[in-house]
DORO-688359 format. One line per 3 residues: for each residue x, y, z of N, C-alpha, C. Coordinates in steps of 0.05 Angstrom, whole numbers. Each point is the difference from the previous one (the first is absolute). Layout:
# residues N
X Y Z X Y Z X Y Z ~ ...
***
This chain:
# residues 305
16 -24 0 -16 25 1 18 24 -2 ~ -9 20 -15 13 26 1 0 12 28 ~ 20 17 5 3 13 27 -4 28 -4
-10 14 22 -1 29 2 13 8 27 ~ 5 25 0 6 12 27 -23 17 9 ~ -8 -3 25 -22 15 13 7 28 5
-15 19 -14 10 28 2 27 6 -7 ~ 12 18 16 29 5 -4 18 -17 18 ~ -9 -22 11 16 -15 17 15 -22 -11
18 -16 15 12 -23 -9 -15 -25 0 ~ -24 3 10 -17 -22 5 -8 -13 -28 ~ 12 -21 -6 -7 -10 -28 -17 -27 5
-23 0 -14 -17 -22 2 -11 -7 -28 ~ -15 -25 0 -14 -7 -26 -23 21 -5 ~ -4 3 -29 -18 21 -4 -31 -8 6
-3 -23 8 -26 -7 9 0 -8 29 ~ -18 8 17 2 -8 27 -26 -16 9 ~ 3 -10 22 -22 -18 10 -14 13 25
-25 6 -4 -15 10 24 -12 -23 17 ~ 3 2 25 -4 -22 20 -25 3 16 ~ -18 16 -8 -28 6 12 -12 -27 9
1 -17 -19 -17 -26 2 15 -24 14 ~ 25 3 6 15 -22 9 -10 -11 26 ~ -14 13 17 -12 -10 22 -19 -21 -2
-9 -4 -26 -19 -23 -7 13 -26 -8 ~ 27 1 -2 16 -22 -9 8 -18 24 ~ 4 -24 -7 13 -18 22 30 7 -3
14 -9 20 30 4 2 13 -11 -24 ~ -9 -26 -10 14 -14 -19 -8 17 -30 ~ -23 8 -2 -7 15 -26 12 26 1
2 15 24 12 23 0 32 -1 -8 ~ 10 -21 11 31 -7 -7 2 -2 -30 ~ -17 -16 -12 2 -5 -29 -2 27 -14
-21 16 8 -6 24 -13 26 19 3 ~ 12 2 20 24 17 3 22 -9 -14 ~ 6 -27 1 22 -12 -16 -2 3 -28
-25 -5 -10 -3 4 -29 3 29 -8 ~ -9 18 16 7 27 -8 28 9 -3 ~ 15 -10 19 29 6 1 11 -16 -28
-10 -24 -6 13 -15 -23 -7 18 -26 ~ -24 13 -2 -5 15 -26 12 28 3 ~ 10 9 20 15 26 1 -16 21 16
-24 -7 11 -14 18 17 10 -2 29 ~ 15 22 7 16 -2 26 -8 21 18 ~ -18 19 -8 -11 19 17 -29 -9 7
-5 -2 29 -24 -10 12 -12 24 15 ~ -24 7 -8 -15 24 9 -21 -11 24 ~ 3 13 24 -17 -7 21 -13 26 11
-16 -3 20 -10 24 16 -9 -14 27 ~ 0 17 20 -8 -10 27 -27 -9 2 ~ -18 12 -20 -29 -5 4 -5 -28 -18
16 -10 -15 -6 -24 -18 -4 -22 19 ~ -24 -9 2 -7 -22 15 5 7 29 ~ -4 27 9 5 8 27 29 -9 10
19 1 -18 28 -9 5 4 -28 -5 ~ -19 -17 -5 4 -30 -5 14 -6 -24 ~ -4 18 -21 16 -3 -24 30 0 2
6 19 17 32 1 6 8 -21 16 ~ -17 -11 19 8 -24 15 3 -23 -18 ~ -18 -7 -16 -2 -23 -18 25 1 -18
6 24 -10 23 2 -18 25 -9 14 ~ 7 12 24 24 -9 13 1 -28 8 ~ -22 -9 10 -3 -29 9 6 -20 -22
-12 9 -23 -1 -19 -23 29 -5 -12 ~ 18 19 3 26 -2 -10 21 -2 21 ~ -10 -6 24 19 0 24 20 20 -1
-7 24 0 16 25 -1 25 -4 14 ~ 23 5 -16 27 1 11 16 17 -16 ~ 25 6 9 20 19 -15 3 -8 -28
4 -26 -5 3 -8 -29 -22 5 -18 ~ -25 -7 10 -22 6 -14 -7 29 -5 ~ 5 15 21 -4 29 2 16 15 -22
24 -11 -9 18 14 -19 -12 -3 -29 ~ -19 -22 -3 -8 -3 -26 -23 18 -7 ~ -11 15 19 -24 16 -6 -1 27 11
-16 17 -10 -5 28 13 -29 -1 11 ~ -2 9 21 -26 2 17 -7 30 1 ~ -26 4 -6 -14 26 1 -26 -1 15
-5 14 16 -24 3 16 -12 28 3 ~ -25 1 10 -12 25 -3 -15 3 31 ~ -3 26 6 -14 4 24 -16 26 0
-21 6 18 -16 22 -1 -29 -4 -2 ~ -8 -25 -6 -31 -4 0 -8 -14 25 ~ -16 13 16 -11 -15 23 -29 -6 -2
-14 -9 18 -30 -5 -2 -16 25 1 ~ -10 8 -27 -17 23 1 14 26 1 ~ 28 0 -2 15 26 -2 28 -6 -11
14 23 -8 27 -2 -9 20 14 22 ~ 25 -9 1 15 8 23 29 2 -9 ~ 9 21 -4 30 5 -7 17 11 23
-12 -4 23 12 11 26 29 -14 4 ~ 20 14 12 23 -13 4 -2 -26 15 ~ -18 0 21 -3 -21 16 -10 -25 -13
-19 4 -17 -12 -22 -15 20 -9 -22 ~ 14 16 -14 20 -8 -22 21 -20 17 ~ 11 10 21 20 -14 14 -14 -30 9
-20 3 12 -12 -26 11 -8 -20 -25 ~ -9 13 -22 -5 -17 -21 26 -14 -12 ~ 19 13 -3 25 -10 -10 10 -23 18
-1 5 29 7 -20 16 -16 -26 -2 ~ -26 4 -6 -17 -23 -4 7 -16 -23 ~ 5 15 -22 6 -12 -26 27 -14 2
18 10 14 28 -12 3 -7 -27 16 ~ -14 -2 19 -2 -22 16 -17 -21 -14 ~ -20 8 -18 -14 -20 -14 16 -9 -22
14 16 -13 17 -8 -23 27 -16 8 ~ 6 2 24 23 -12 14 28 10 -15 ~ 1 27 -1 23 10 -15 8 26 18
25 8 -2 11 24 11 -6 25 -12 ~ -8 0 -25 -3 24 -16 -19 -4 -21 ~ -15 22 -9 -17 1 -22 15 17 -22
-1 -12 -25 14 15 -21 -14 27 -7 ~ -27 -1 2 -14 27 -8 -27 0 16 ~ -5 23 14 -25 2 15 -14 24 -14
-26 -6 -9 -17 17 -11 -24 11 18 ~ -7 24 -2 -22 12 15 -25 -8 -19 ~ -19 -12 14 -22 -13 -19 -18 22 -11
-26 2 12 -18 21 -10 7 27 14 ~ -3 21 -16 8 27 15 -18 6 25 ~ 13 10 20 -12 6 26 -4 31 0
-26 10 -2 -4 30 0 11 12 21 ~ 2 -12 27 11 10 23 28 -3 4 ~ 17 -8 -20 26 -6 6 16 28 4
20 -4 16 21 24 3 26 -11 -13 ~ 9 14 -21 24 -10 -16 24 -1 18 ~ 3 19 21 24 2 17 -2 -29 16
-22 -8 8 -4 -24 16 9 -25 -16 ~ -11 -1 -25 11 -22 -17 29 0 -6 ~ 10 25 -4 28 2 -2 16 -11 23
-9 7 24 15 -11 24 0 -31 1 ~ -26 -11 -8 0 -31 -2 16 -12 -19 ~ 2 13 -24 19 -12 -22 28 5 10
7 19 10 29 2 9 8 -19 21 ~ -19 -2 18 4 -21 22 4 -29 -10 ~ -17 -6 -22 3 -27 -13 23 -4 -18
8 23 -12 24 -2 -17 26 -2 16 ~ 1 18 22 25 -3 15 3 -25 17 ~ -22 -15 6 -1 -25 15 6 -23 -21
-1 5 -26 7 -20 -18 -28 -16 -5 ~ -22 3 12 -24 -14 -3 -14 3 -25 ~ 3 25 -14 -11 4 -29 22 13 -14
2 -12 -25 22 13 -17 -10 20 -19 ~ -24 -1 -10 -13 18 -21 -29 6 8 ~ -8 23 -12 -29 7 6 -17 9 -25
-23 -2 4 -19 7 -24 -27 7 12 ~ -19 1 -20 -28 6 7 -18 -16 -18 ~ -25 1 7 -21 -14 -17 -23 17 -2
-10 2 -25 -24 15 -6 1 32 6 ~ 24 10 -4 2 28 7 4 18 -26 ~ -11 23 3 2 21 -24 25 14 6
11 17 -23 24 14 4 2 18 21 ~ -20 17 8 3 18 20 1 -11 28 ~ -12 -23 2 5 -18 26 26 -8 1
13 -10 -18 25 -8 -1 20 23 4 ~ -6 23 -11 19 22 3 0 9 28 ~ -25 1 13 -3 10 27 16 -18 17
0 -27 -4 16 -19 16 30 5 -5 ~ 9 0 -27 25 4 -5 15 25 13 ~ -16 20 2 10 25 12 16 -5 29
-9 -20 13 9 -6 27 17 -24 1 ~ 2 -15 -22 15 -27 2 30 4 -6 ~ 16 -14 12 28 -3 -7 3 -22 -22
-21 -20 2 6 -22 -19 -17 3 -25 ~ 11 -12 -22 -19 0 -25 -21 -18 1 ~ -22 8 -15 -24 -17 -4 6 -12 -27
2 -25 -3 5 -15 -25 -22 -14 -14 ~ -23 0 15 -24 -16 -12 -27 17 7 ~ -17 -4 -20 -26 7 6 -18 -21 -13
-17 -13 15 -17 -21 -11 -28 11 -9 ~ -6 -5 -22 -26 13 -12 -16 -22 -16 ~ -24 2 0 -17 -20 -14 5 8 -29
7 -22 -16 3 2 -31 -6 -28 -13 ~ -17 0 -20 -5 -23 -16 -9 11 -27 ~ -3 -18 -20 -10 9 -27 -28 12 4
-14 -7 20 -28 10 3 -3 22 21 ~ 23 6 11 1 23 19 24 17 -2 ~ -3 22 -19 22 15 -10 -3 29 5
-13 10 21 -2 29 3 26 17 -2 ~ 21 -13 9 26 15 0 12 3 -28 ~ -11 -16 -18 6 0 -28 -17 16 -17
-25 -3 6 -22 12 -14 6 33 -4 ~ 4 9 25 0 32 2 24 9 -19 ~ 22 -16 -1 21 10 -19 -4 1 -28
-21 -14 -8 -9 2 -30 -19 23 -5 ~ -14 7 21 -22 18 -3 6 28 10 ~ 21 10 -5 8 29 10 -16 19 -12
-11 18 19 -14 23 -11 -28 -10 -12 ~ -10 -22 5 -25 -8 -9 -20 2 20 ~ -28 -2 -8 -21 5 18 -17 -23 7
10 -25 -7 -16 -23 10 12 -15 24 ~ -14 -19 8 10 -14 27 28 -10 1 ~ 12 -11 -22 25 -10 -2 21 21 6
-7 24 -7 18 21 4 5 8 30 ~ -18 -8 17 0 6 30 27 -12 12 ~ 16 19 13 22 -10 14 -4 -5 28
-5 -26 7 -8 -8 27 22 -3 19 ~ 23 -4 -10 22 -8 18 24 18 0 ~ -2 26 -15 22 17 3 23 -7 -18
-9 -13 -24 22 -9 -18 20 -18 15 ~ -9 -17 14 18 -18 19 20 -15 -19 ~ -9 -9 -25 18 -16 -15 25 16 -10
-5 25 -9 23 16 -9 17 9 24 ~ -13 4 23 14 9 25 20 -20 9 ~ -12 -27 -1 18 -22 9 24 -4 -18
-3 4 -27 21 -2 -19 20 21 5 ~ -8 26 3 17 22 7 17 -3 25 ~ -11 -15 18 10 -3 27 15 -26 7
4 -16 -22 10 -25 4 -13 -18 21 ~ -28 0 0 -14 -15 18 -14 -23 -17 ~ 8 -26 7 -13 -21 -14 -29 -3 5
-17 -2 -19 -29 -7 4 -5 -29 -1 ~ -9 -12 23 -9 -25 1 -29 -3 -6 ~ -9 -16 -18 -26 -1 -10 -17 -24 16
-15 6 18 -18 -20 11 -25 -4 -13 ~ -10 -22 2 -24 -14 -11 2 4 -31 ~ 22 -11 -11 4 2 -31 -21 -17 -15
-15 -17 15 -22 -19 -15 -26 7 12 ~ -5 21 16 -24 3 10 -14 25 -12 ~ -25 1 1 -15 25 -9 -15 12 24
-5 25 1 -12 14 21 18 -3 26 ~ -11 4 22 14 -2 26 2 -29 10 ~ 17 -15 -14 3 -28 4 -28 -14 -2
-13 5 -23 -29 -11 -3 2 -28 -13 ~ 25 -7 -7 2 -26 -15 17 4 -23 ~ 9 -22 -12 18 0 -24 -14 7 -22
12 17 -19 -12 5 -27 8 -19 -20 ~ 23 -16 6 8 -20 -20 -20 -25 1 ~ -10 -7 -23 -19 -20 -1 -28 8 9
-4 24 3 -24 10 10 -18 10 -24 ~ -26 -13 -1 -16 7 -24 -7 28 -1 ~ 4 15 23 -10 28 -3 22 17 -14
21 -11 -6 23 13 -17 7 -15 -23 ~ -19 -3 -18 6 -17 -26 22 10 -16 ~ 1 26 -7 19 12 -19 26 -3 9
8 6 25 27 -1 8 9 -29 5 ~ -20 -18 6 8 -28 3 5 -13 -27 ~ -13 8 -18 5 -8 -28 26 6 -9
9 25 4 26 11 -6 21 -16 16 ~ -4 -3 26 19 -13 15 6 -28 -12 ~ -22 -14 -7 2 -25 -10 15 -2 -23
-7 17 -20 13 4 -25 32 1 1 ~ 7 19 19 29 5 4 13 -23 14 ~ -14 -12 20 10 -24 14 6 -21 -18
-18 -7 -19 5 -21 -20 22 8 -17 ~ 3 23 -9 19 11 -19 30 -3 14 ~ 1 4 27 24 0 12 6 -23 17
-18 -19 -1 2 -26 16 2 3 27 ~ -15 18 12 -2 2 27 -27 1 9 ~ -5 7 26 -30 -1 9 -10 29 -1
-26 6 2 -12 25 1 11 14 24 ~ 4 -8 21 8 13 24 29 8 -5 ~ 16 -14 -13 28 9 -7 -2 26 -18
-20 -2 -18 -2 25 -18 -9 24 16 ~ -19 -4 18 -8 23 18 22 10 15 ~ 17 -18 9 25 9 15 20 14 -18
3 -10 -24 20 11 -18 -12 30 -10 ~ -26 3 2 -9 26 -5 8 20 17 ~ 2 -6 26 9 18 23 32 3 -4
15 -23 -6 28 3 -1 9 15 -24 ~ -17 3 -22 8 14 -25 2 29 7 ~ -11 11 21 -1 30 2 31 7 8
10 22 -11 26 6 6 5 11 29 ~ -21 3 16 5 7 30 10 -24 15 ~ 5 -22 -13 9 -22 15 -15 -7 25
-26 -4 -7 -20 -6 22 4 -28 7 ~ -3 -6 27 3 -27 8 -27 -12 10 ~ -11 -21 -15 -24 -12 8 1 -15 26
-19 3 16 0 -16 26 -25 -22 -6 ~ 8 -23 -5 -21 -21 -5 -7 -14 24 ~ -26 -7 3 -6 -12 25 -5 -30 -1
3 -13 -22 -6 -30 -3 15 -15 21 ~ -13 -18 11 12 -22 17 2 -26 -14 ~ -7 1 -27 2 -26 -15 28 0 -14
17 -17 6 27 0 -9 4 -4 -31 ~ -19 -16 -12 -1 -3 -29 -7 26 -15 ~ -18 12 13 -10 27 -12 22 20 2
15 0 21 23 19 3 21 -6 -22 ~ 6 -26 -5 17 -7 -19 -6 12 -27 ~ -26 -2 -7 -11 13 -24 1 28 -1
-5 12 22 0 32 2 30 9 -4 ~ 19 -16 12 27 9 -1 11 1 -28 ~ -10 -14 -19 8 1 -28 -5 27 -10
-16 19 11 -4 26 -10 29 14 -3 ~ 17 -7 19 27 15 0 16 -8 -27 ~ -7 -22 -14 15 -8 -22 -12 10 -27
-23 13 3 -13 12 -26 -2 30 4 ~ -3 12 -26 -5 28 -1 -20 5 -20 ~ -20 13 11 -24 9 -19 11 24 -18
-9 -3 -25 6 24 -16 -17 24 8 ~ 9 25 -11 -18 24 7 -27 -6 -10 ~ -3 -7 -22 -27 -8 -11 -17 -20 17
14 -19 8 -16 -22 17 -6 15 27 ~ 17 15 11 -7 14 25 -25 16 -3 ~ 0 16 -20 -25 19 -9 -24 -16 -5
3 -24 -13 -24 -15 -5 -12 -8 25 ~ 16 -10 20 -12 -8 24 -12 20 17 ~ 13 25 -3 -12 23 15 -28 6 -11
-3 -1 -28 -24 8 -13 -22 -23 5 ~ 11 -25 1 -18 -22 5 -12 -1 26 ~ 10 15 17 -8 1 31 -24 21 2
-7 14 -25 -20 19 2 10 32 -1 ~ 26 1 -2 10 26 3 -1 12 -32 ~ 2 26 -2 -2 14 -24 25 19 0
9 5 -24 23 18 -5 -13 27 -9 ~ 11 23 5 -13 23 -9 8 4 -27
***
């Protein structure tokens, strides 16, 4: 699998990562096979969050591979914090407590990258900065990022940080493209021209922040997969046509569509099916032409001005 560096850091990872939200539903044996298979196909960044399975997903992950120093060297671990029951919390106390919990559950001494999950309207950037400095100086977290944040939220945070932010996790799939749509429809008066995210795609490119695309196969707010879904006939027909042409699966084509963007976006795929992950990983070996990329964009129901 091709490698990328996250942000402007030396952190080199496979260009596709594995989201571990559903790992709490696996047996130890199945989880071990899922993780080992991921490493074999070059997927070496594992994305966690303290809320996934109420912490159980992190526990199952570490127990499945009998976490030790040799195993730890083969992978990069990323986790997120900030979502609590019925509210968001970027307080220094919660950030530090959350990291301690993740370290304990993952049975490791350090996290490669910590992300702030959903934006907290009540956050104090100075307080977050203090938490990040404490975690960095203690060696418990090596890099930092955010999730679902717009440029001004990131700028407000960066004003007080000593550390670089190297990641912003944002929802992106062929059927969820607002960050791309507005770029086509500059100075237009229809809905696609509405800038909902502060031009976050261009902002991240300008500031060397890697966008990690979550829910690359989902439509809506995790309402279900669009691949193979009869409600999306045009895009599925085009996915299947290109899959047959390139001898891969439709999921690999959907992943390749994201990888084709010059922003070097990293898809976070959440499958716990090892065989499906093998198929998806083949996206790293193919490159869609410019015409094919646009054909998929249009097949998803988008229009060009």
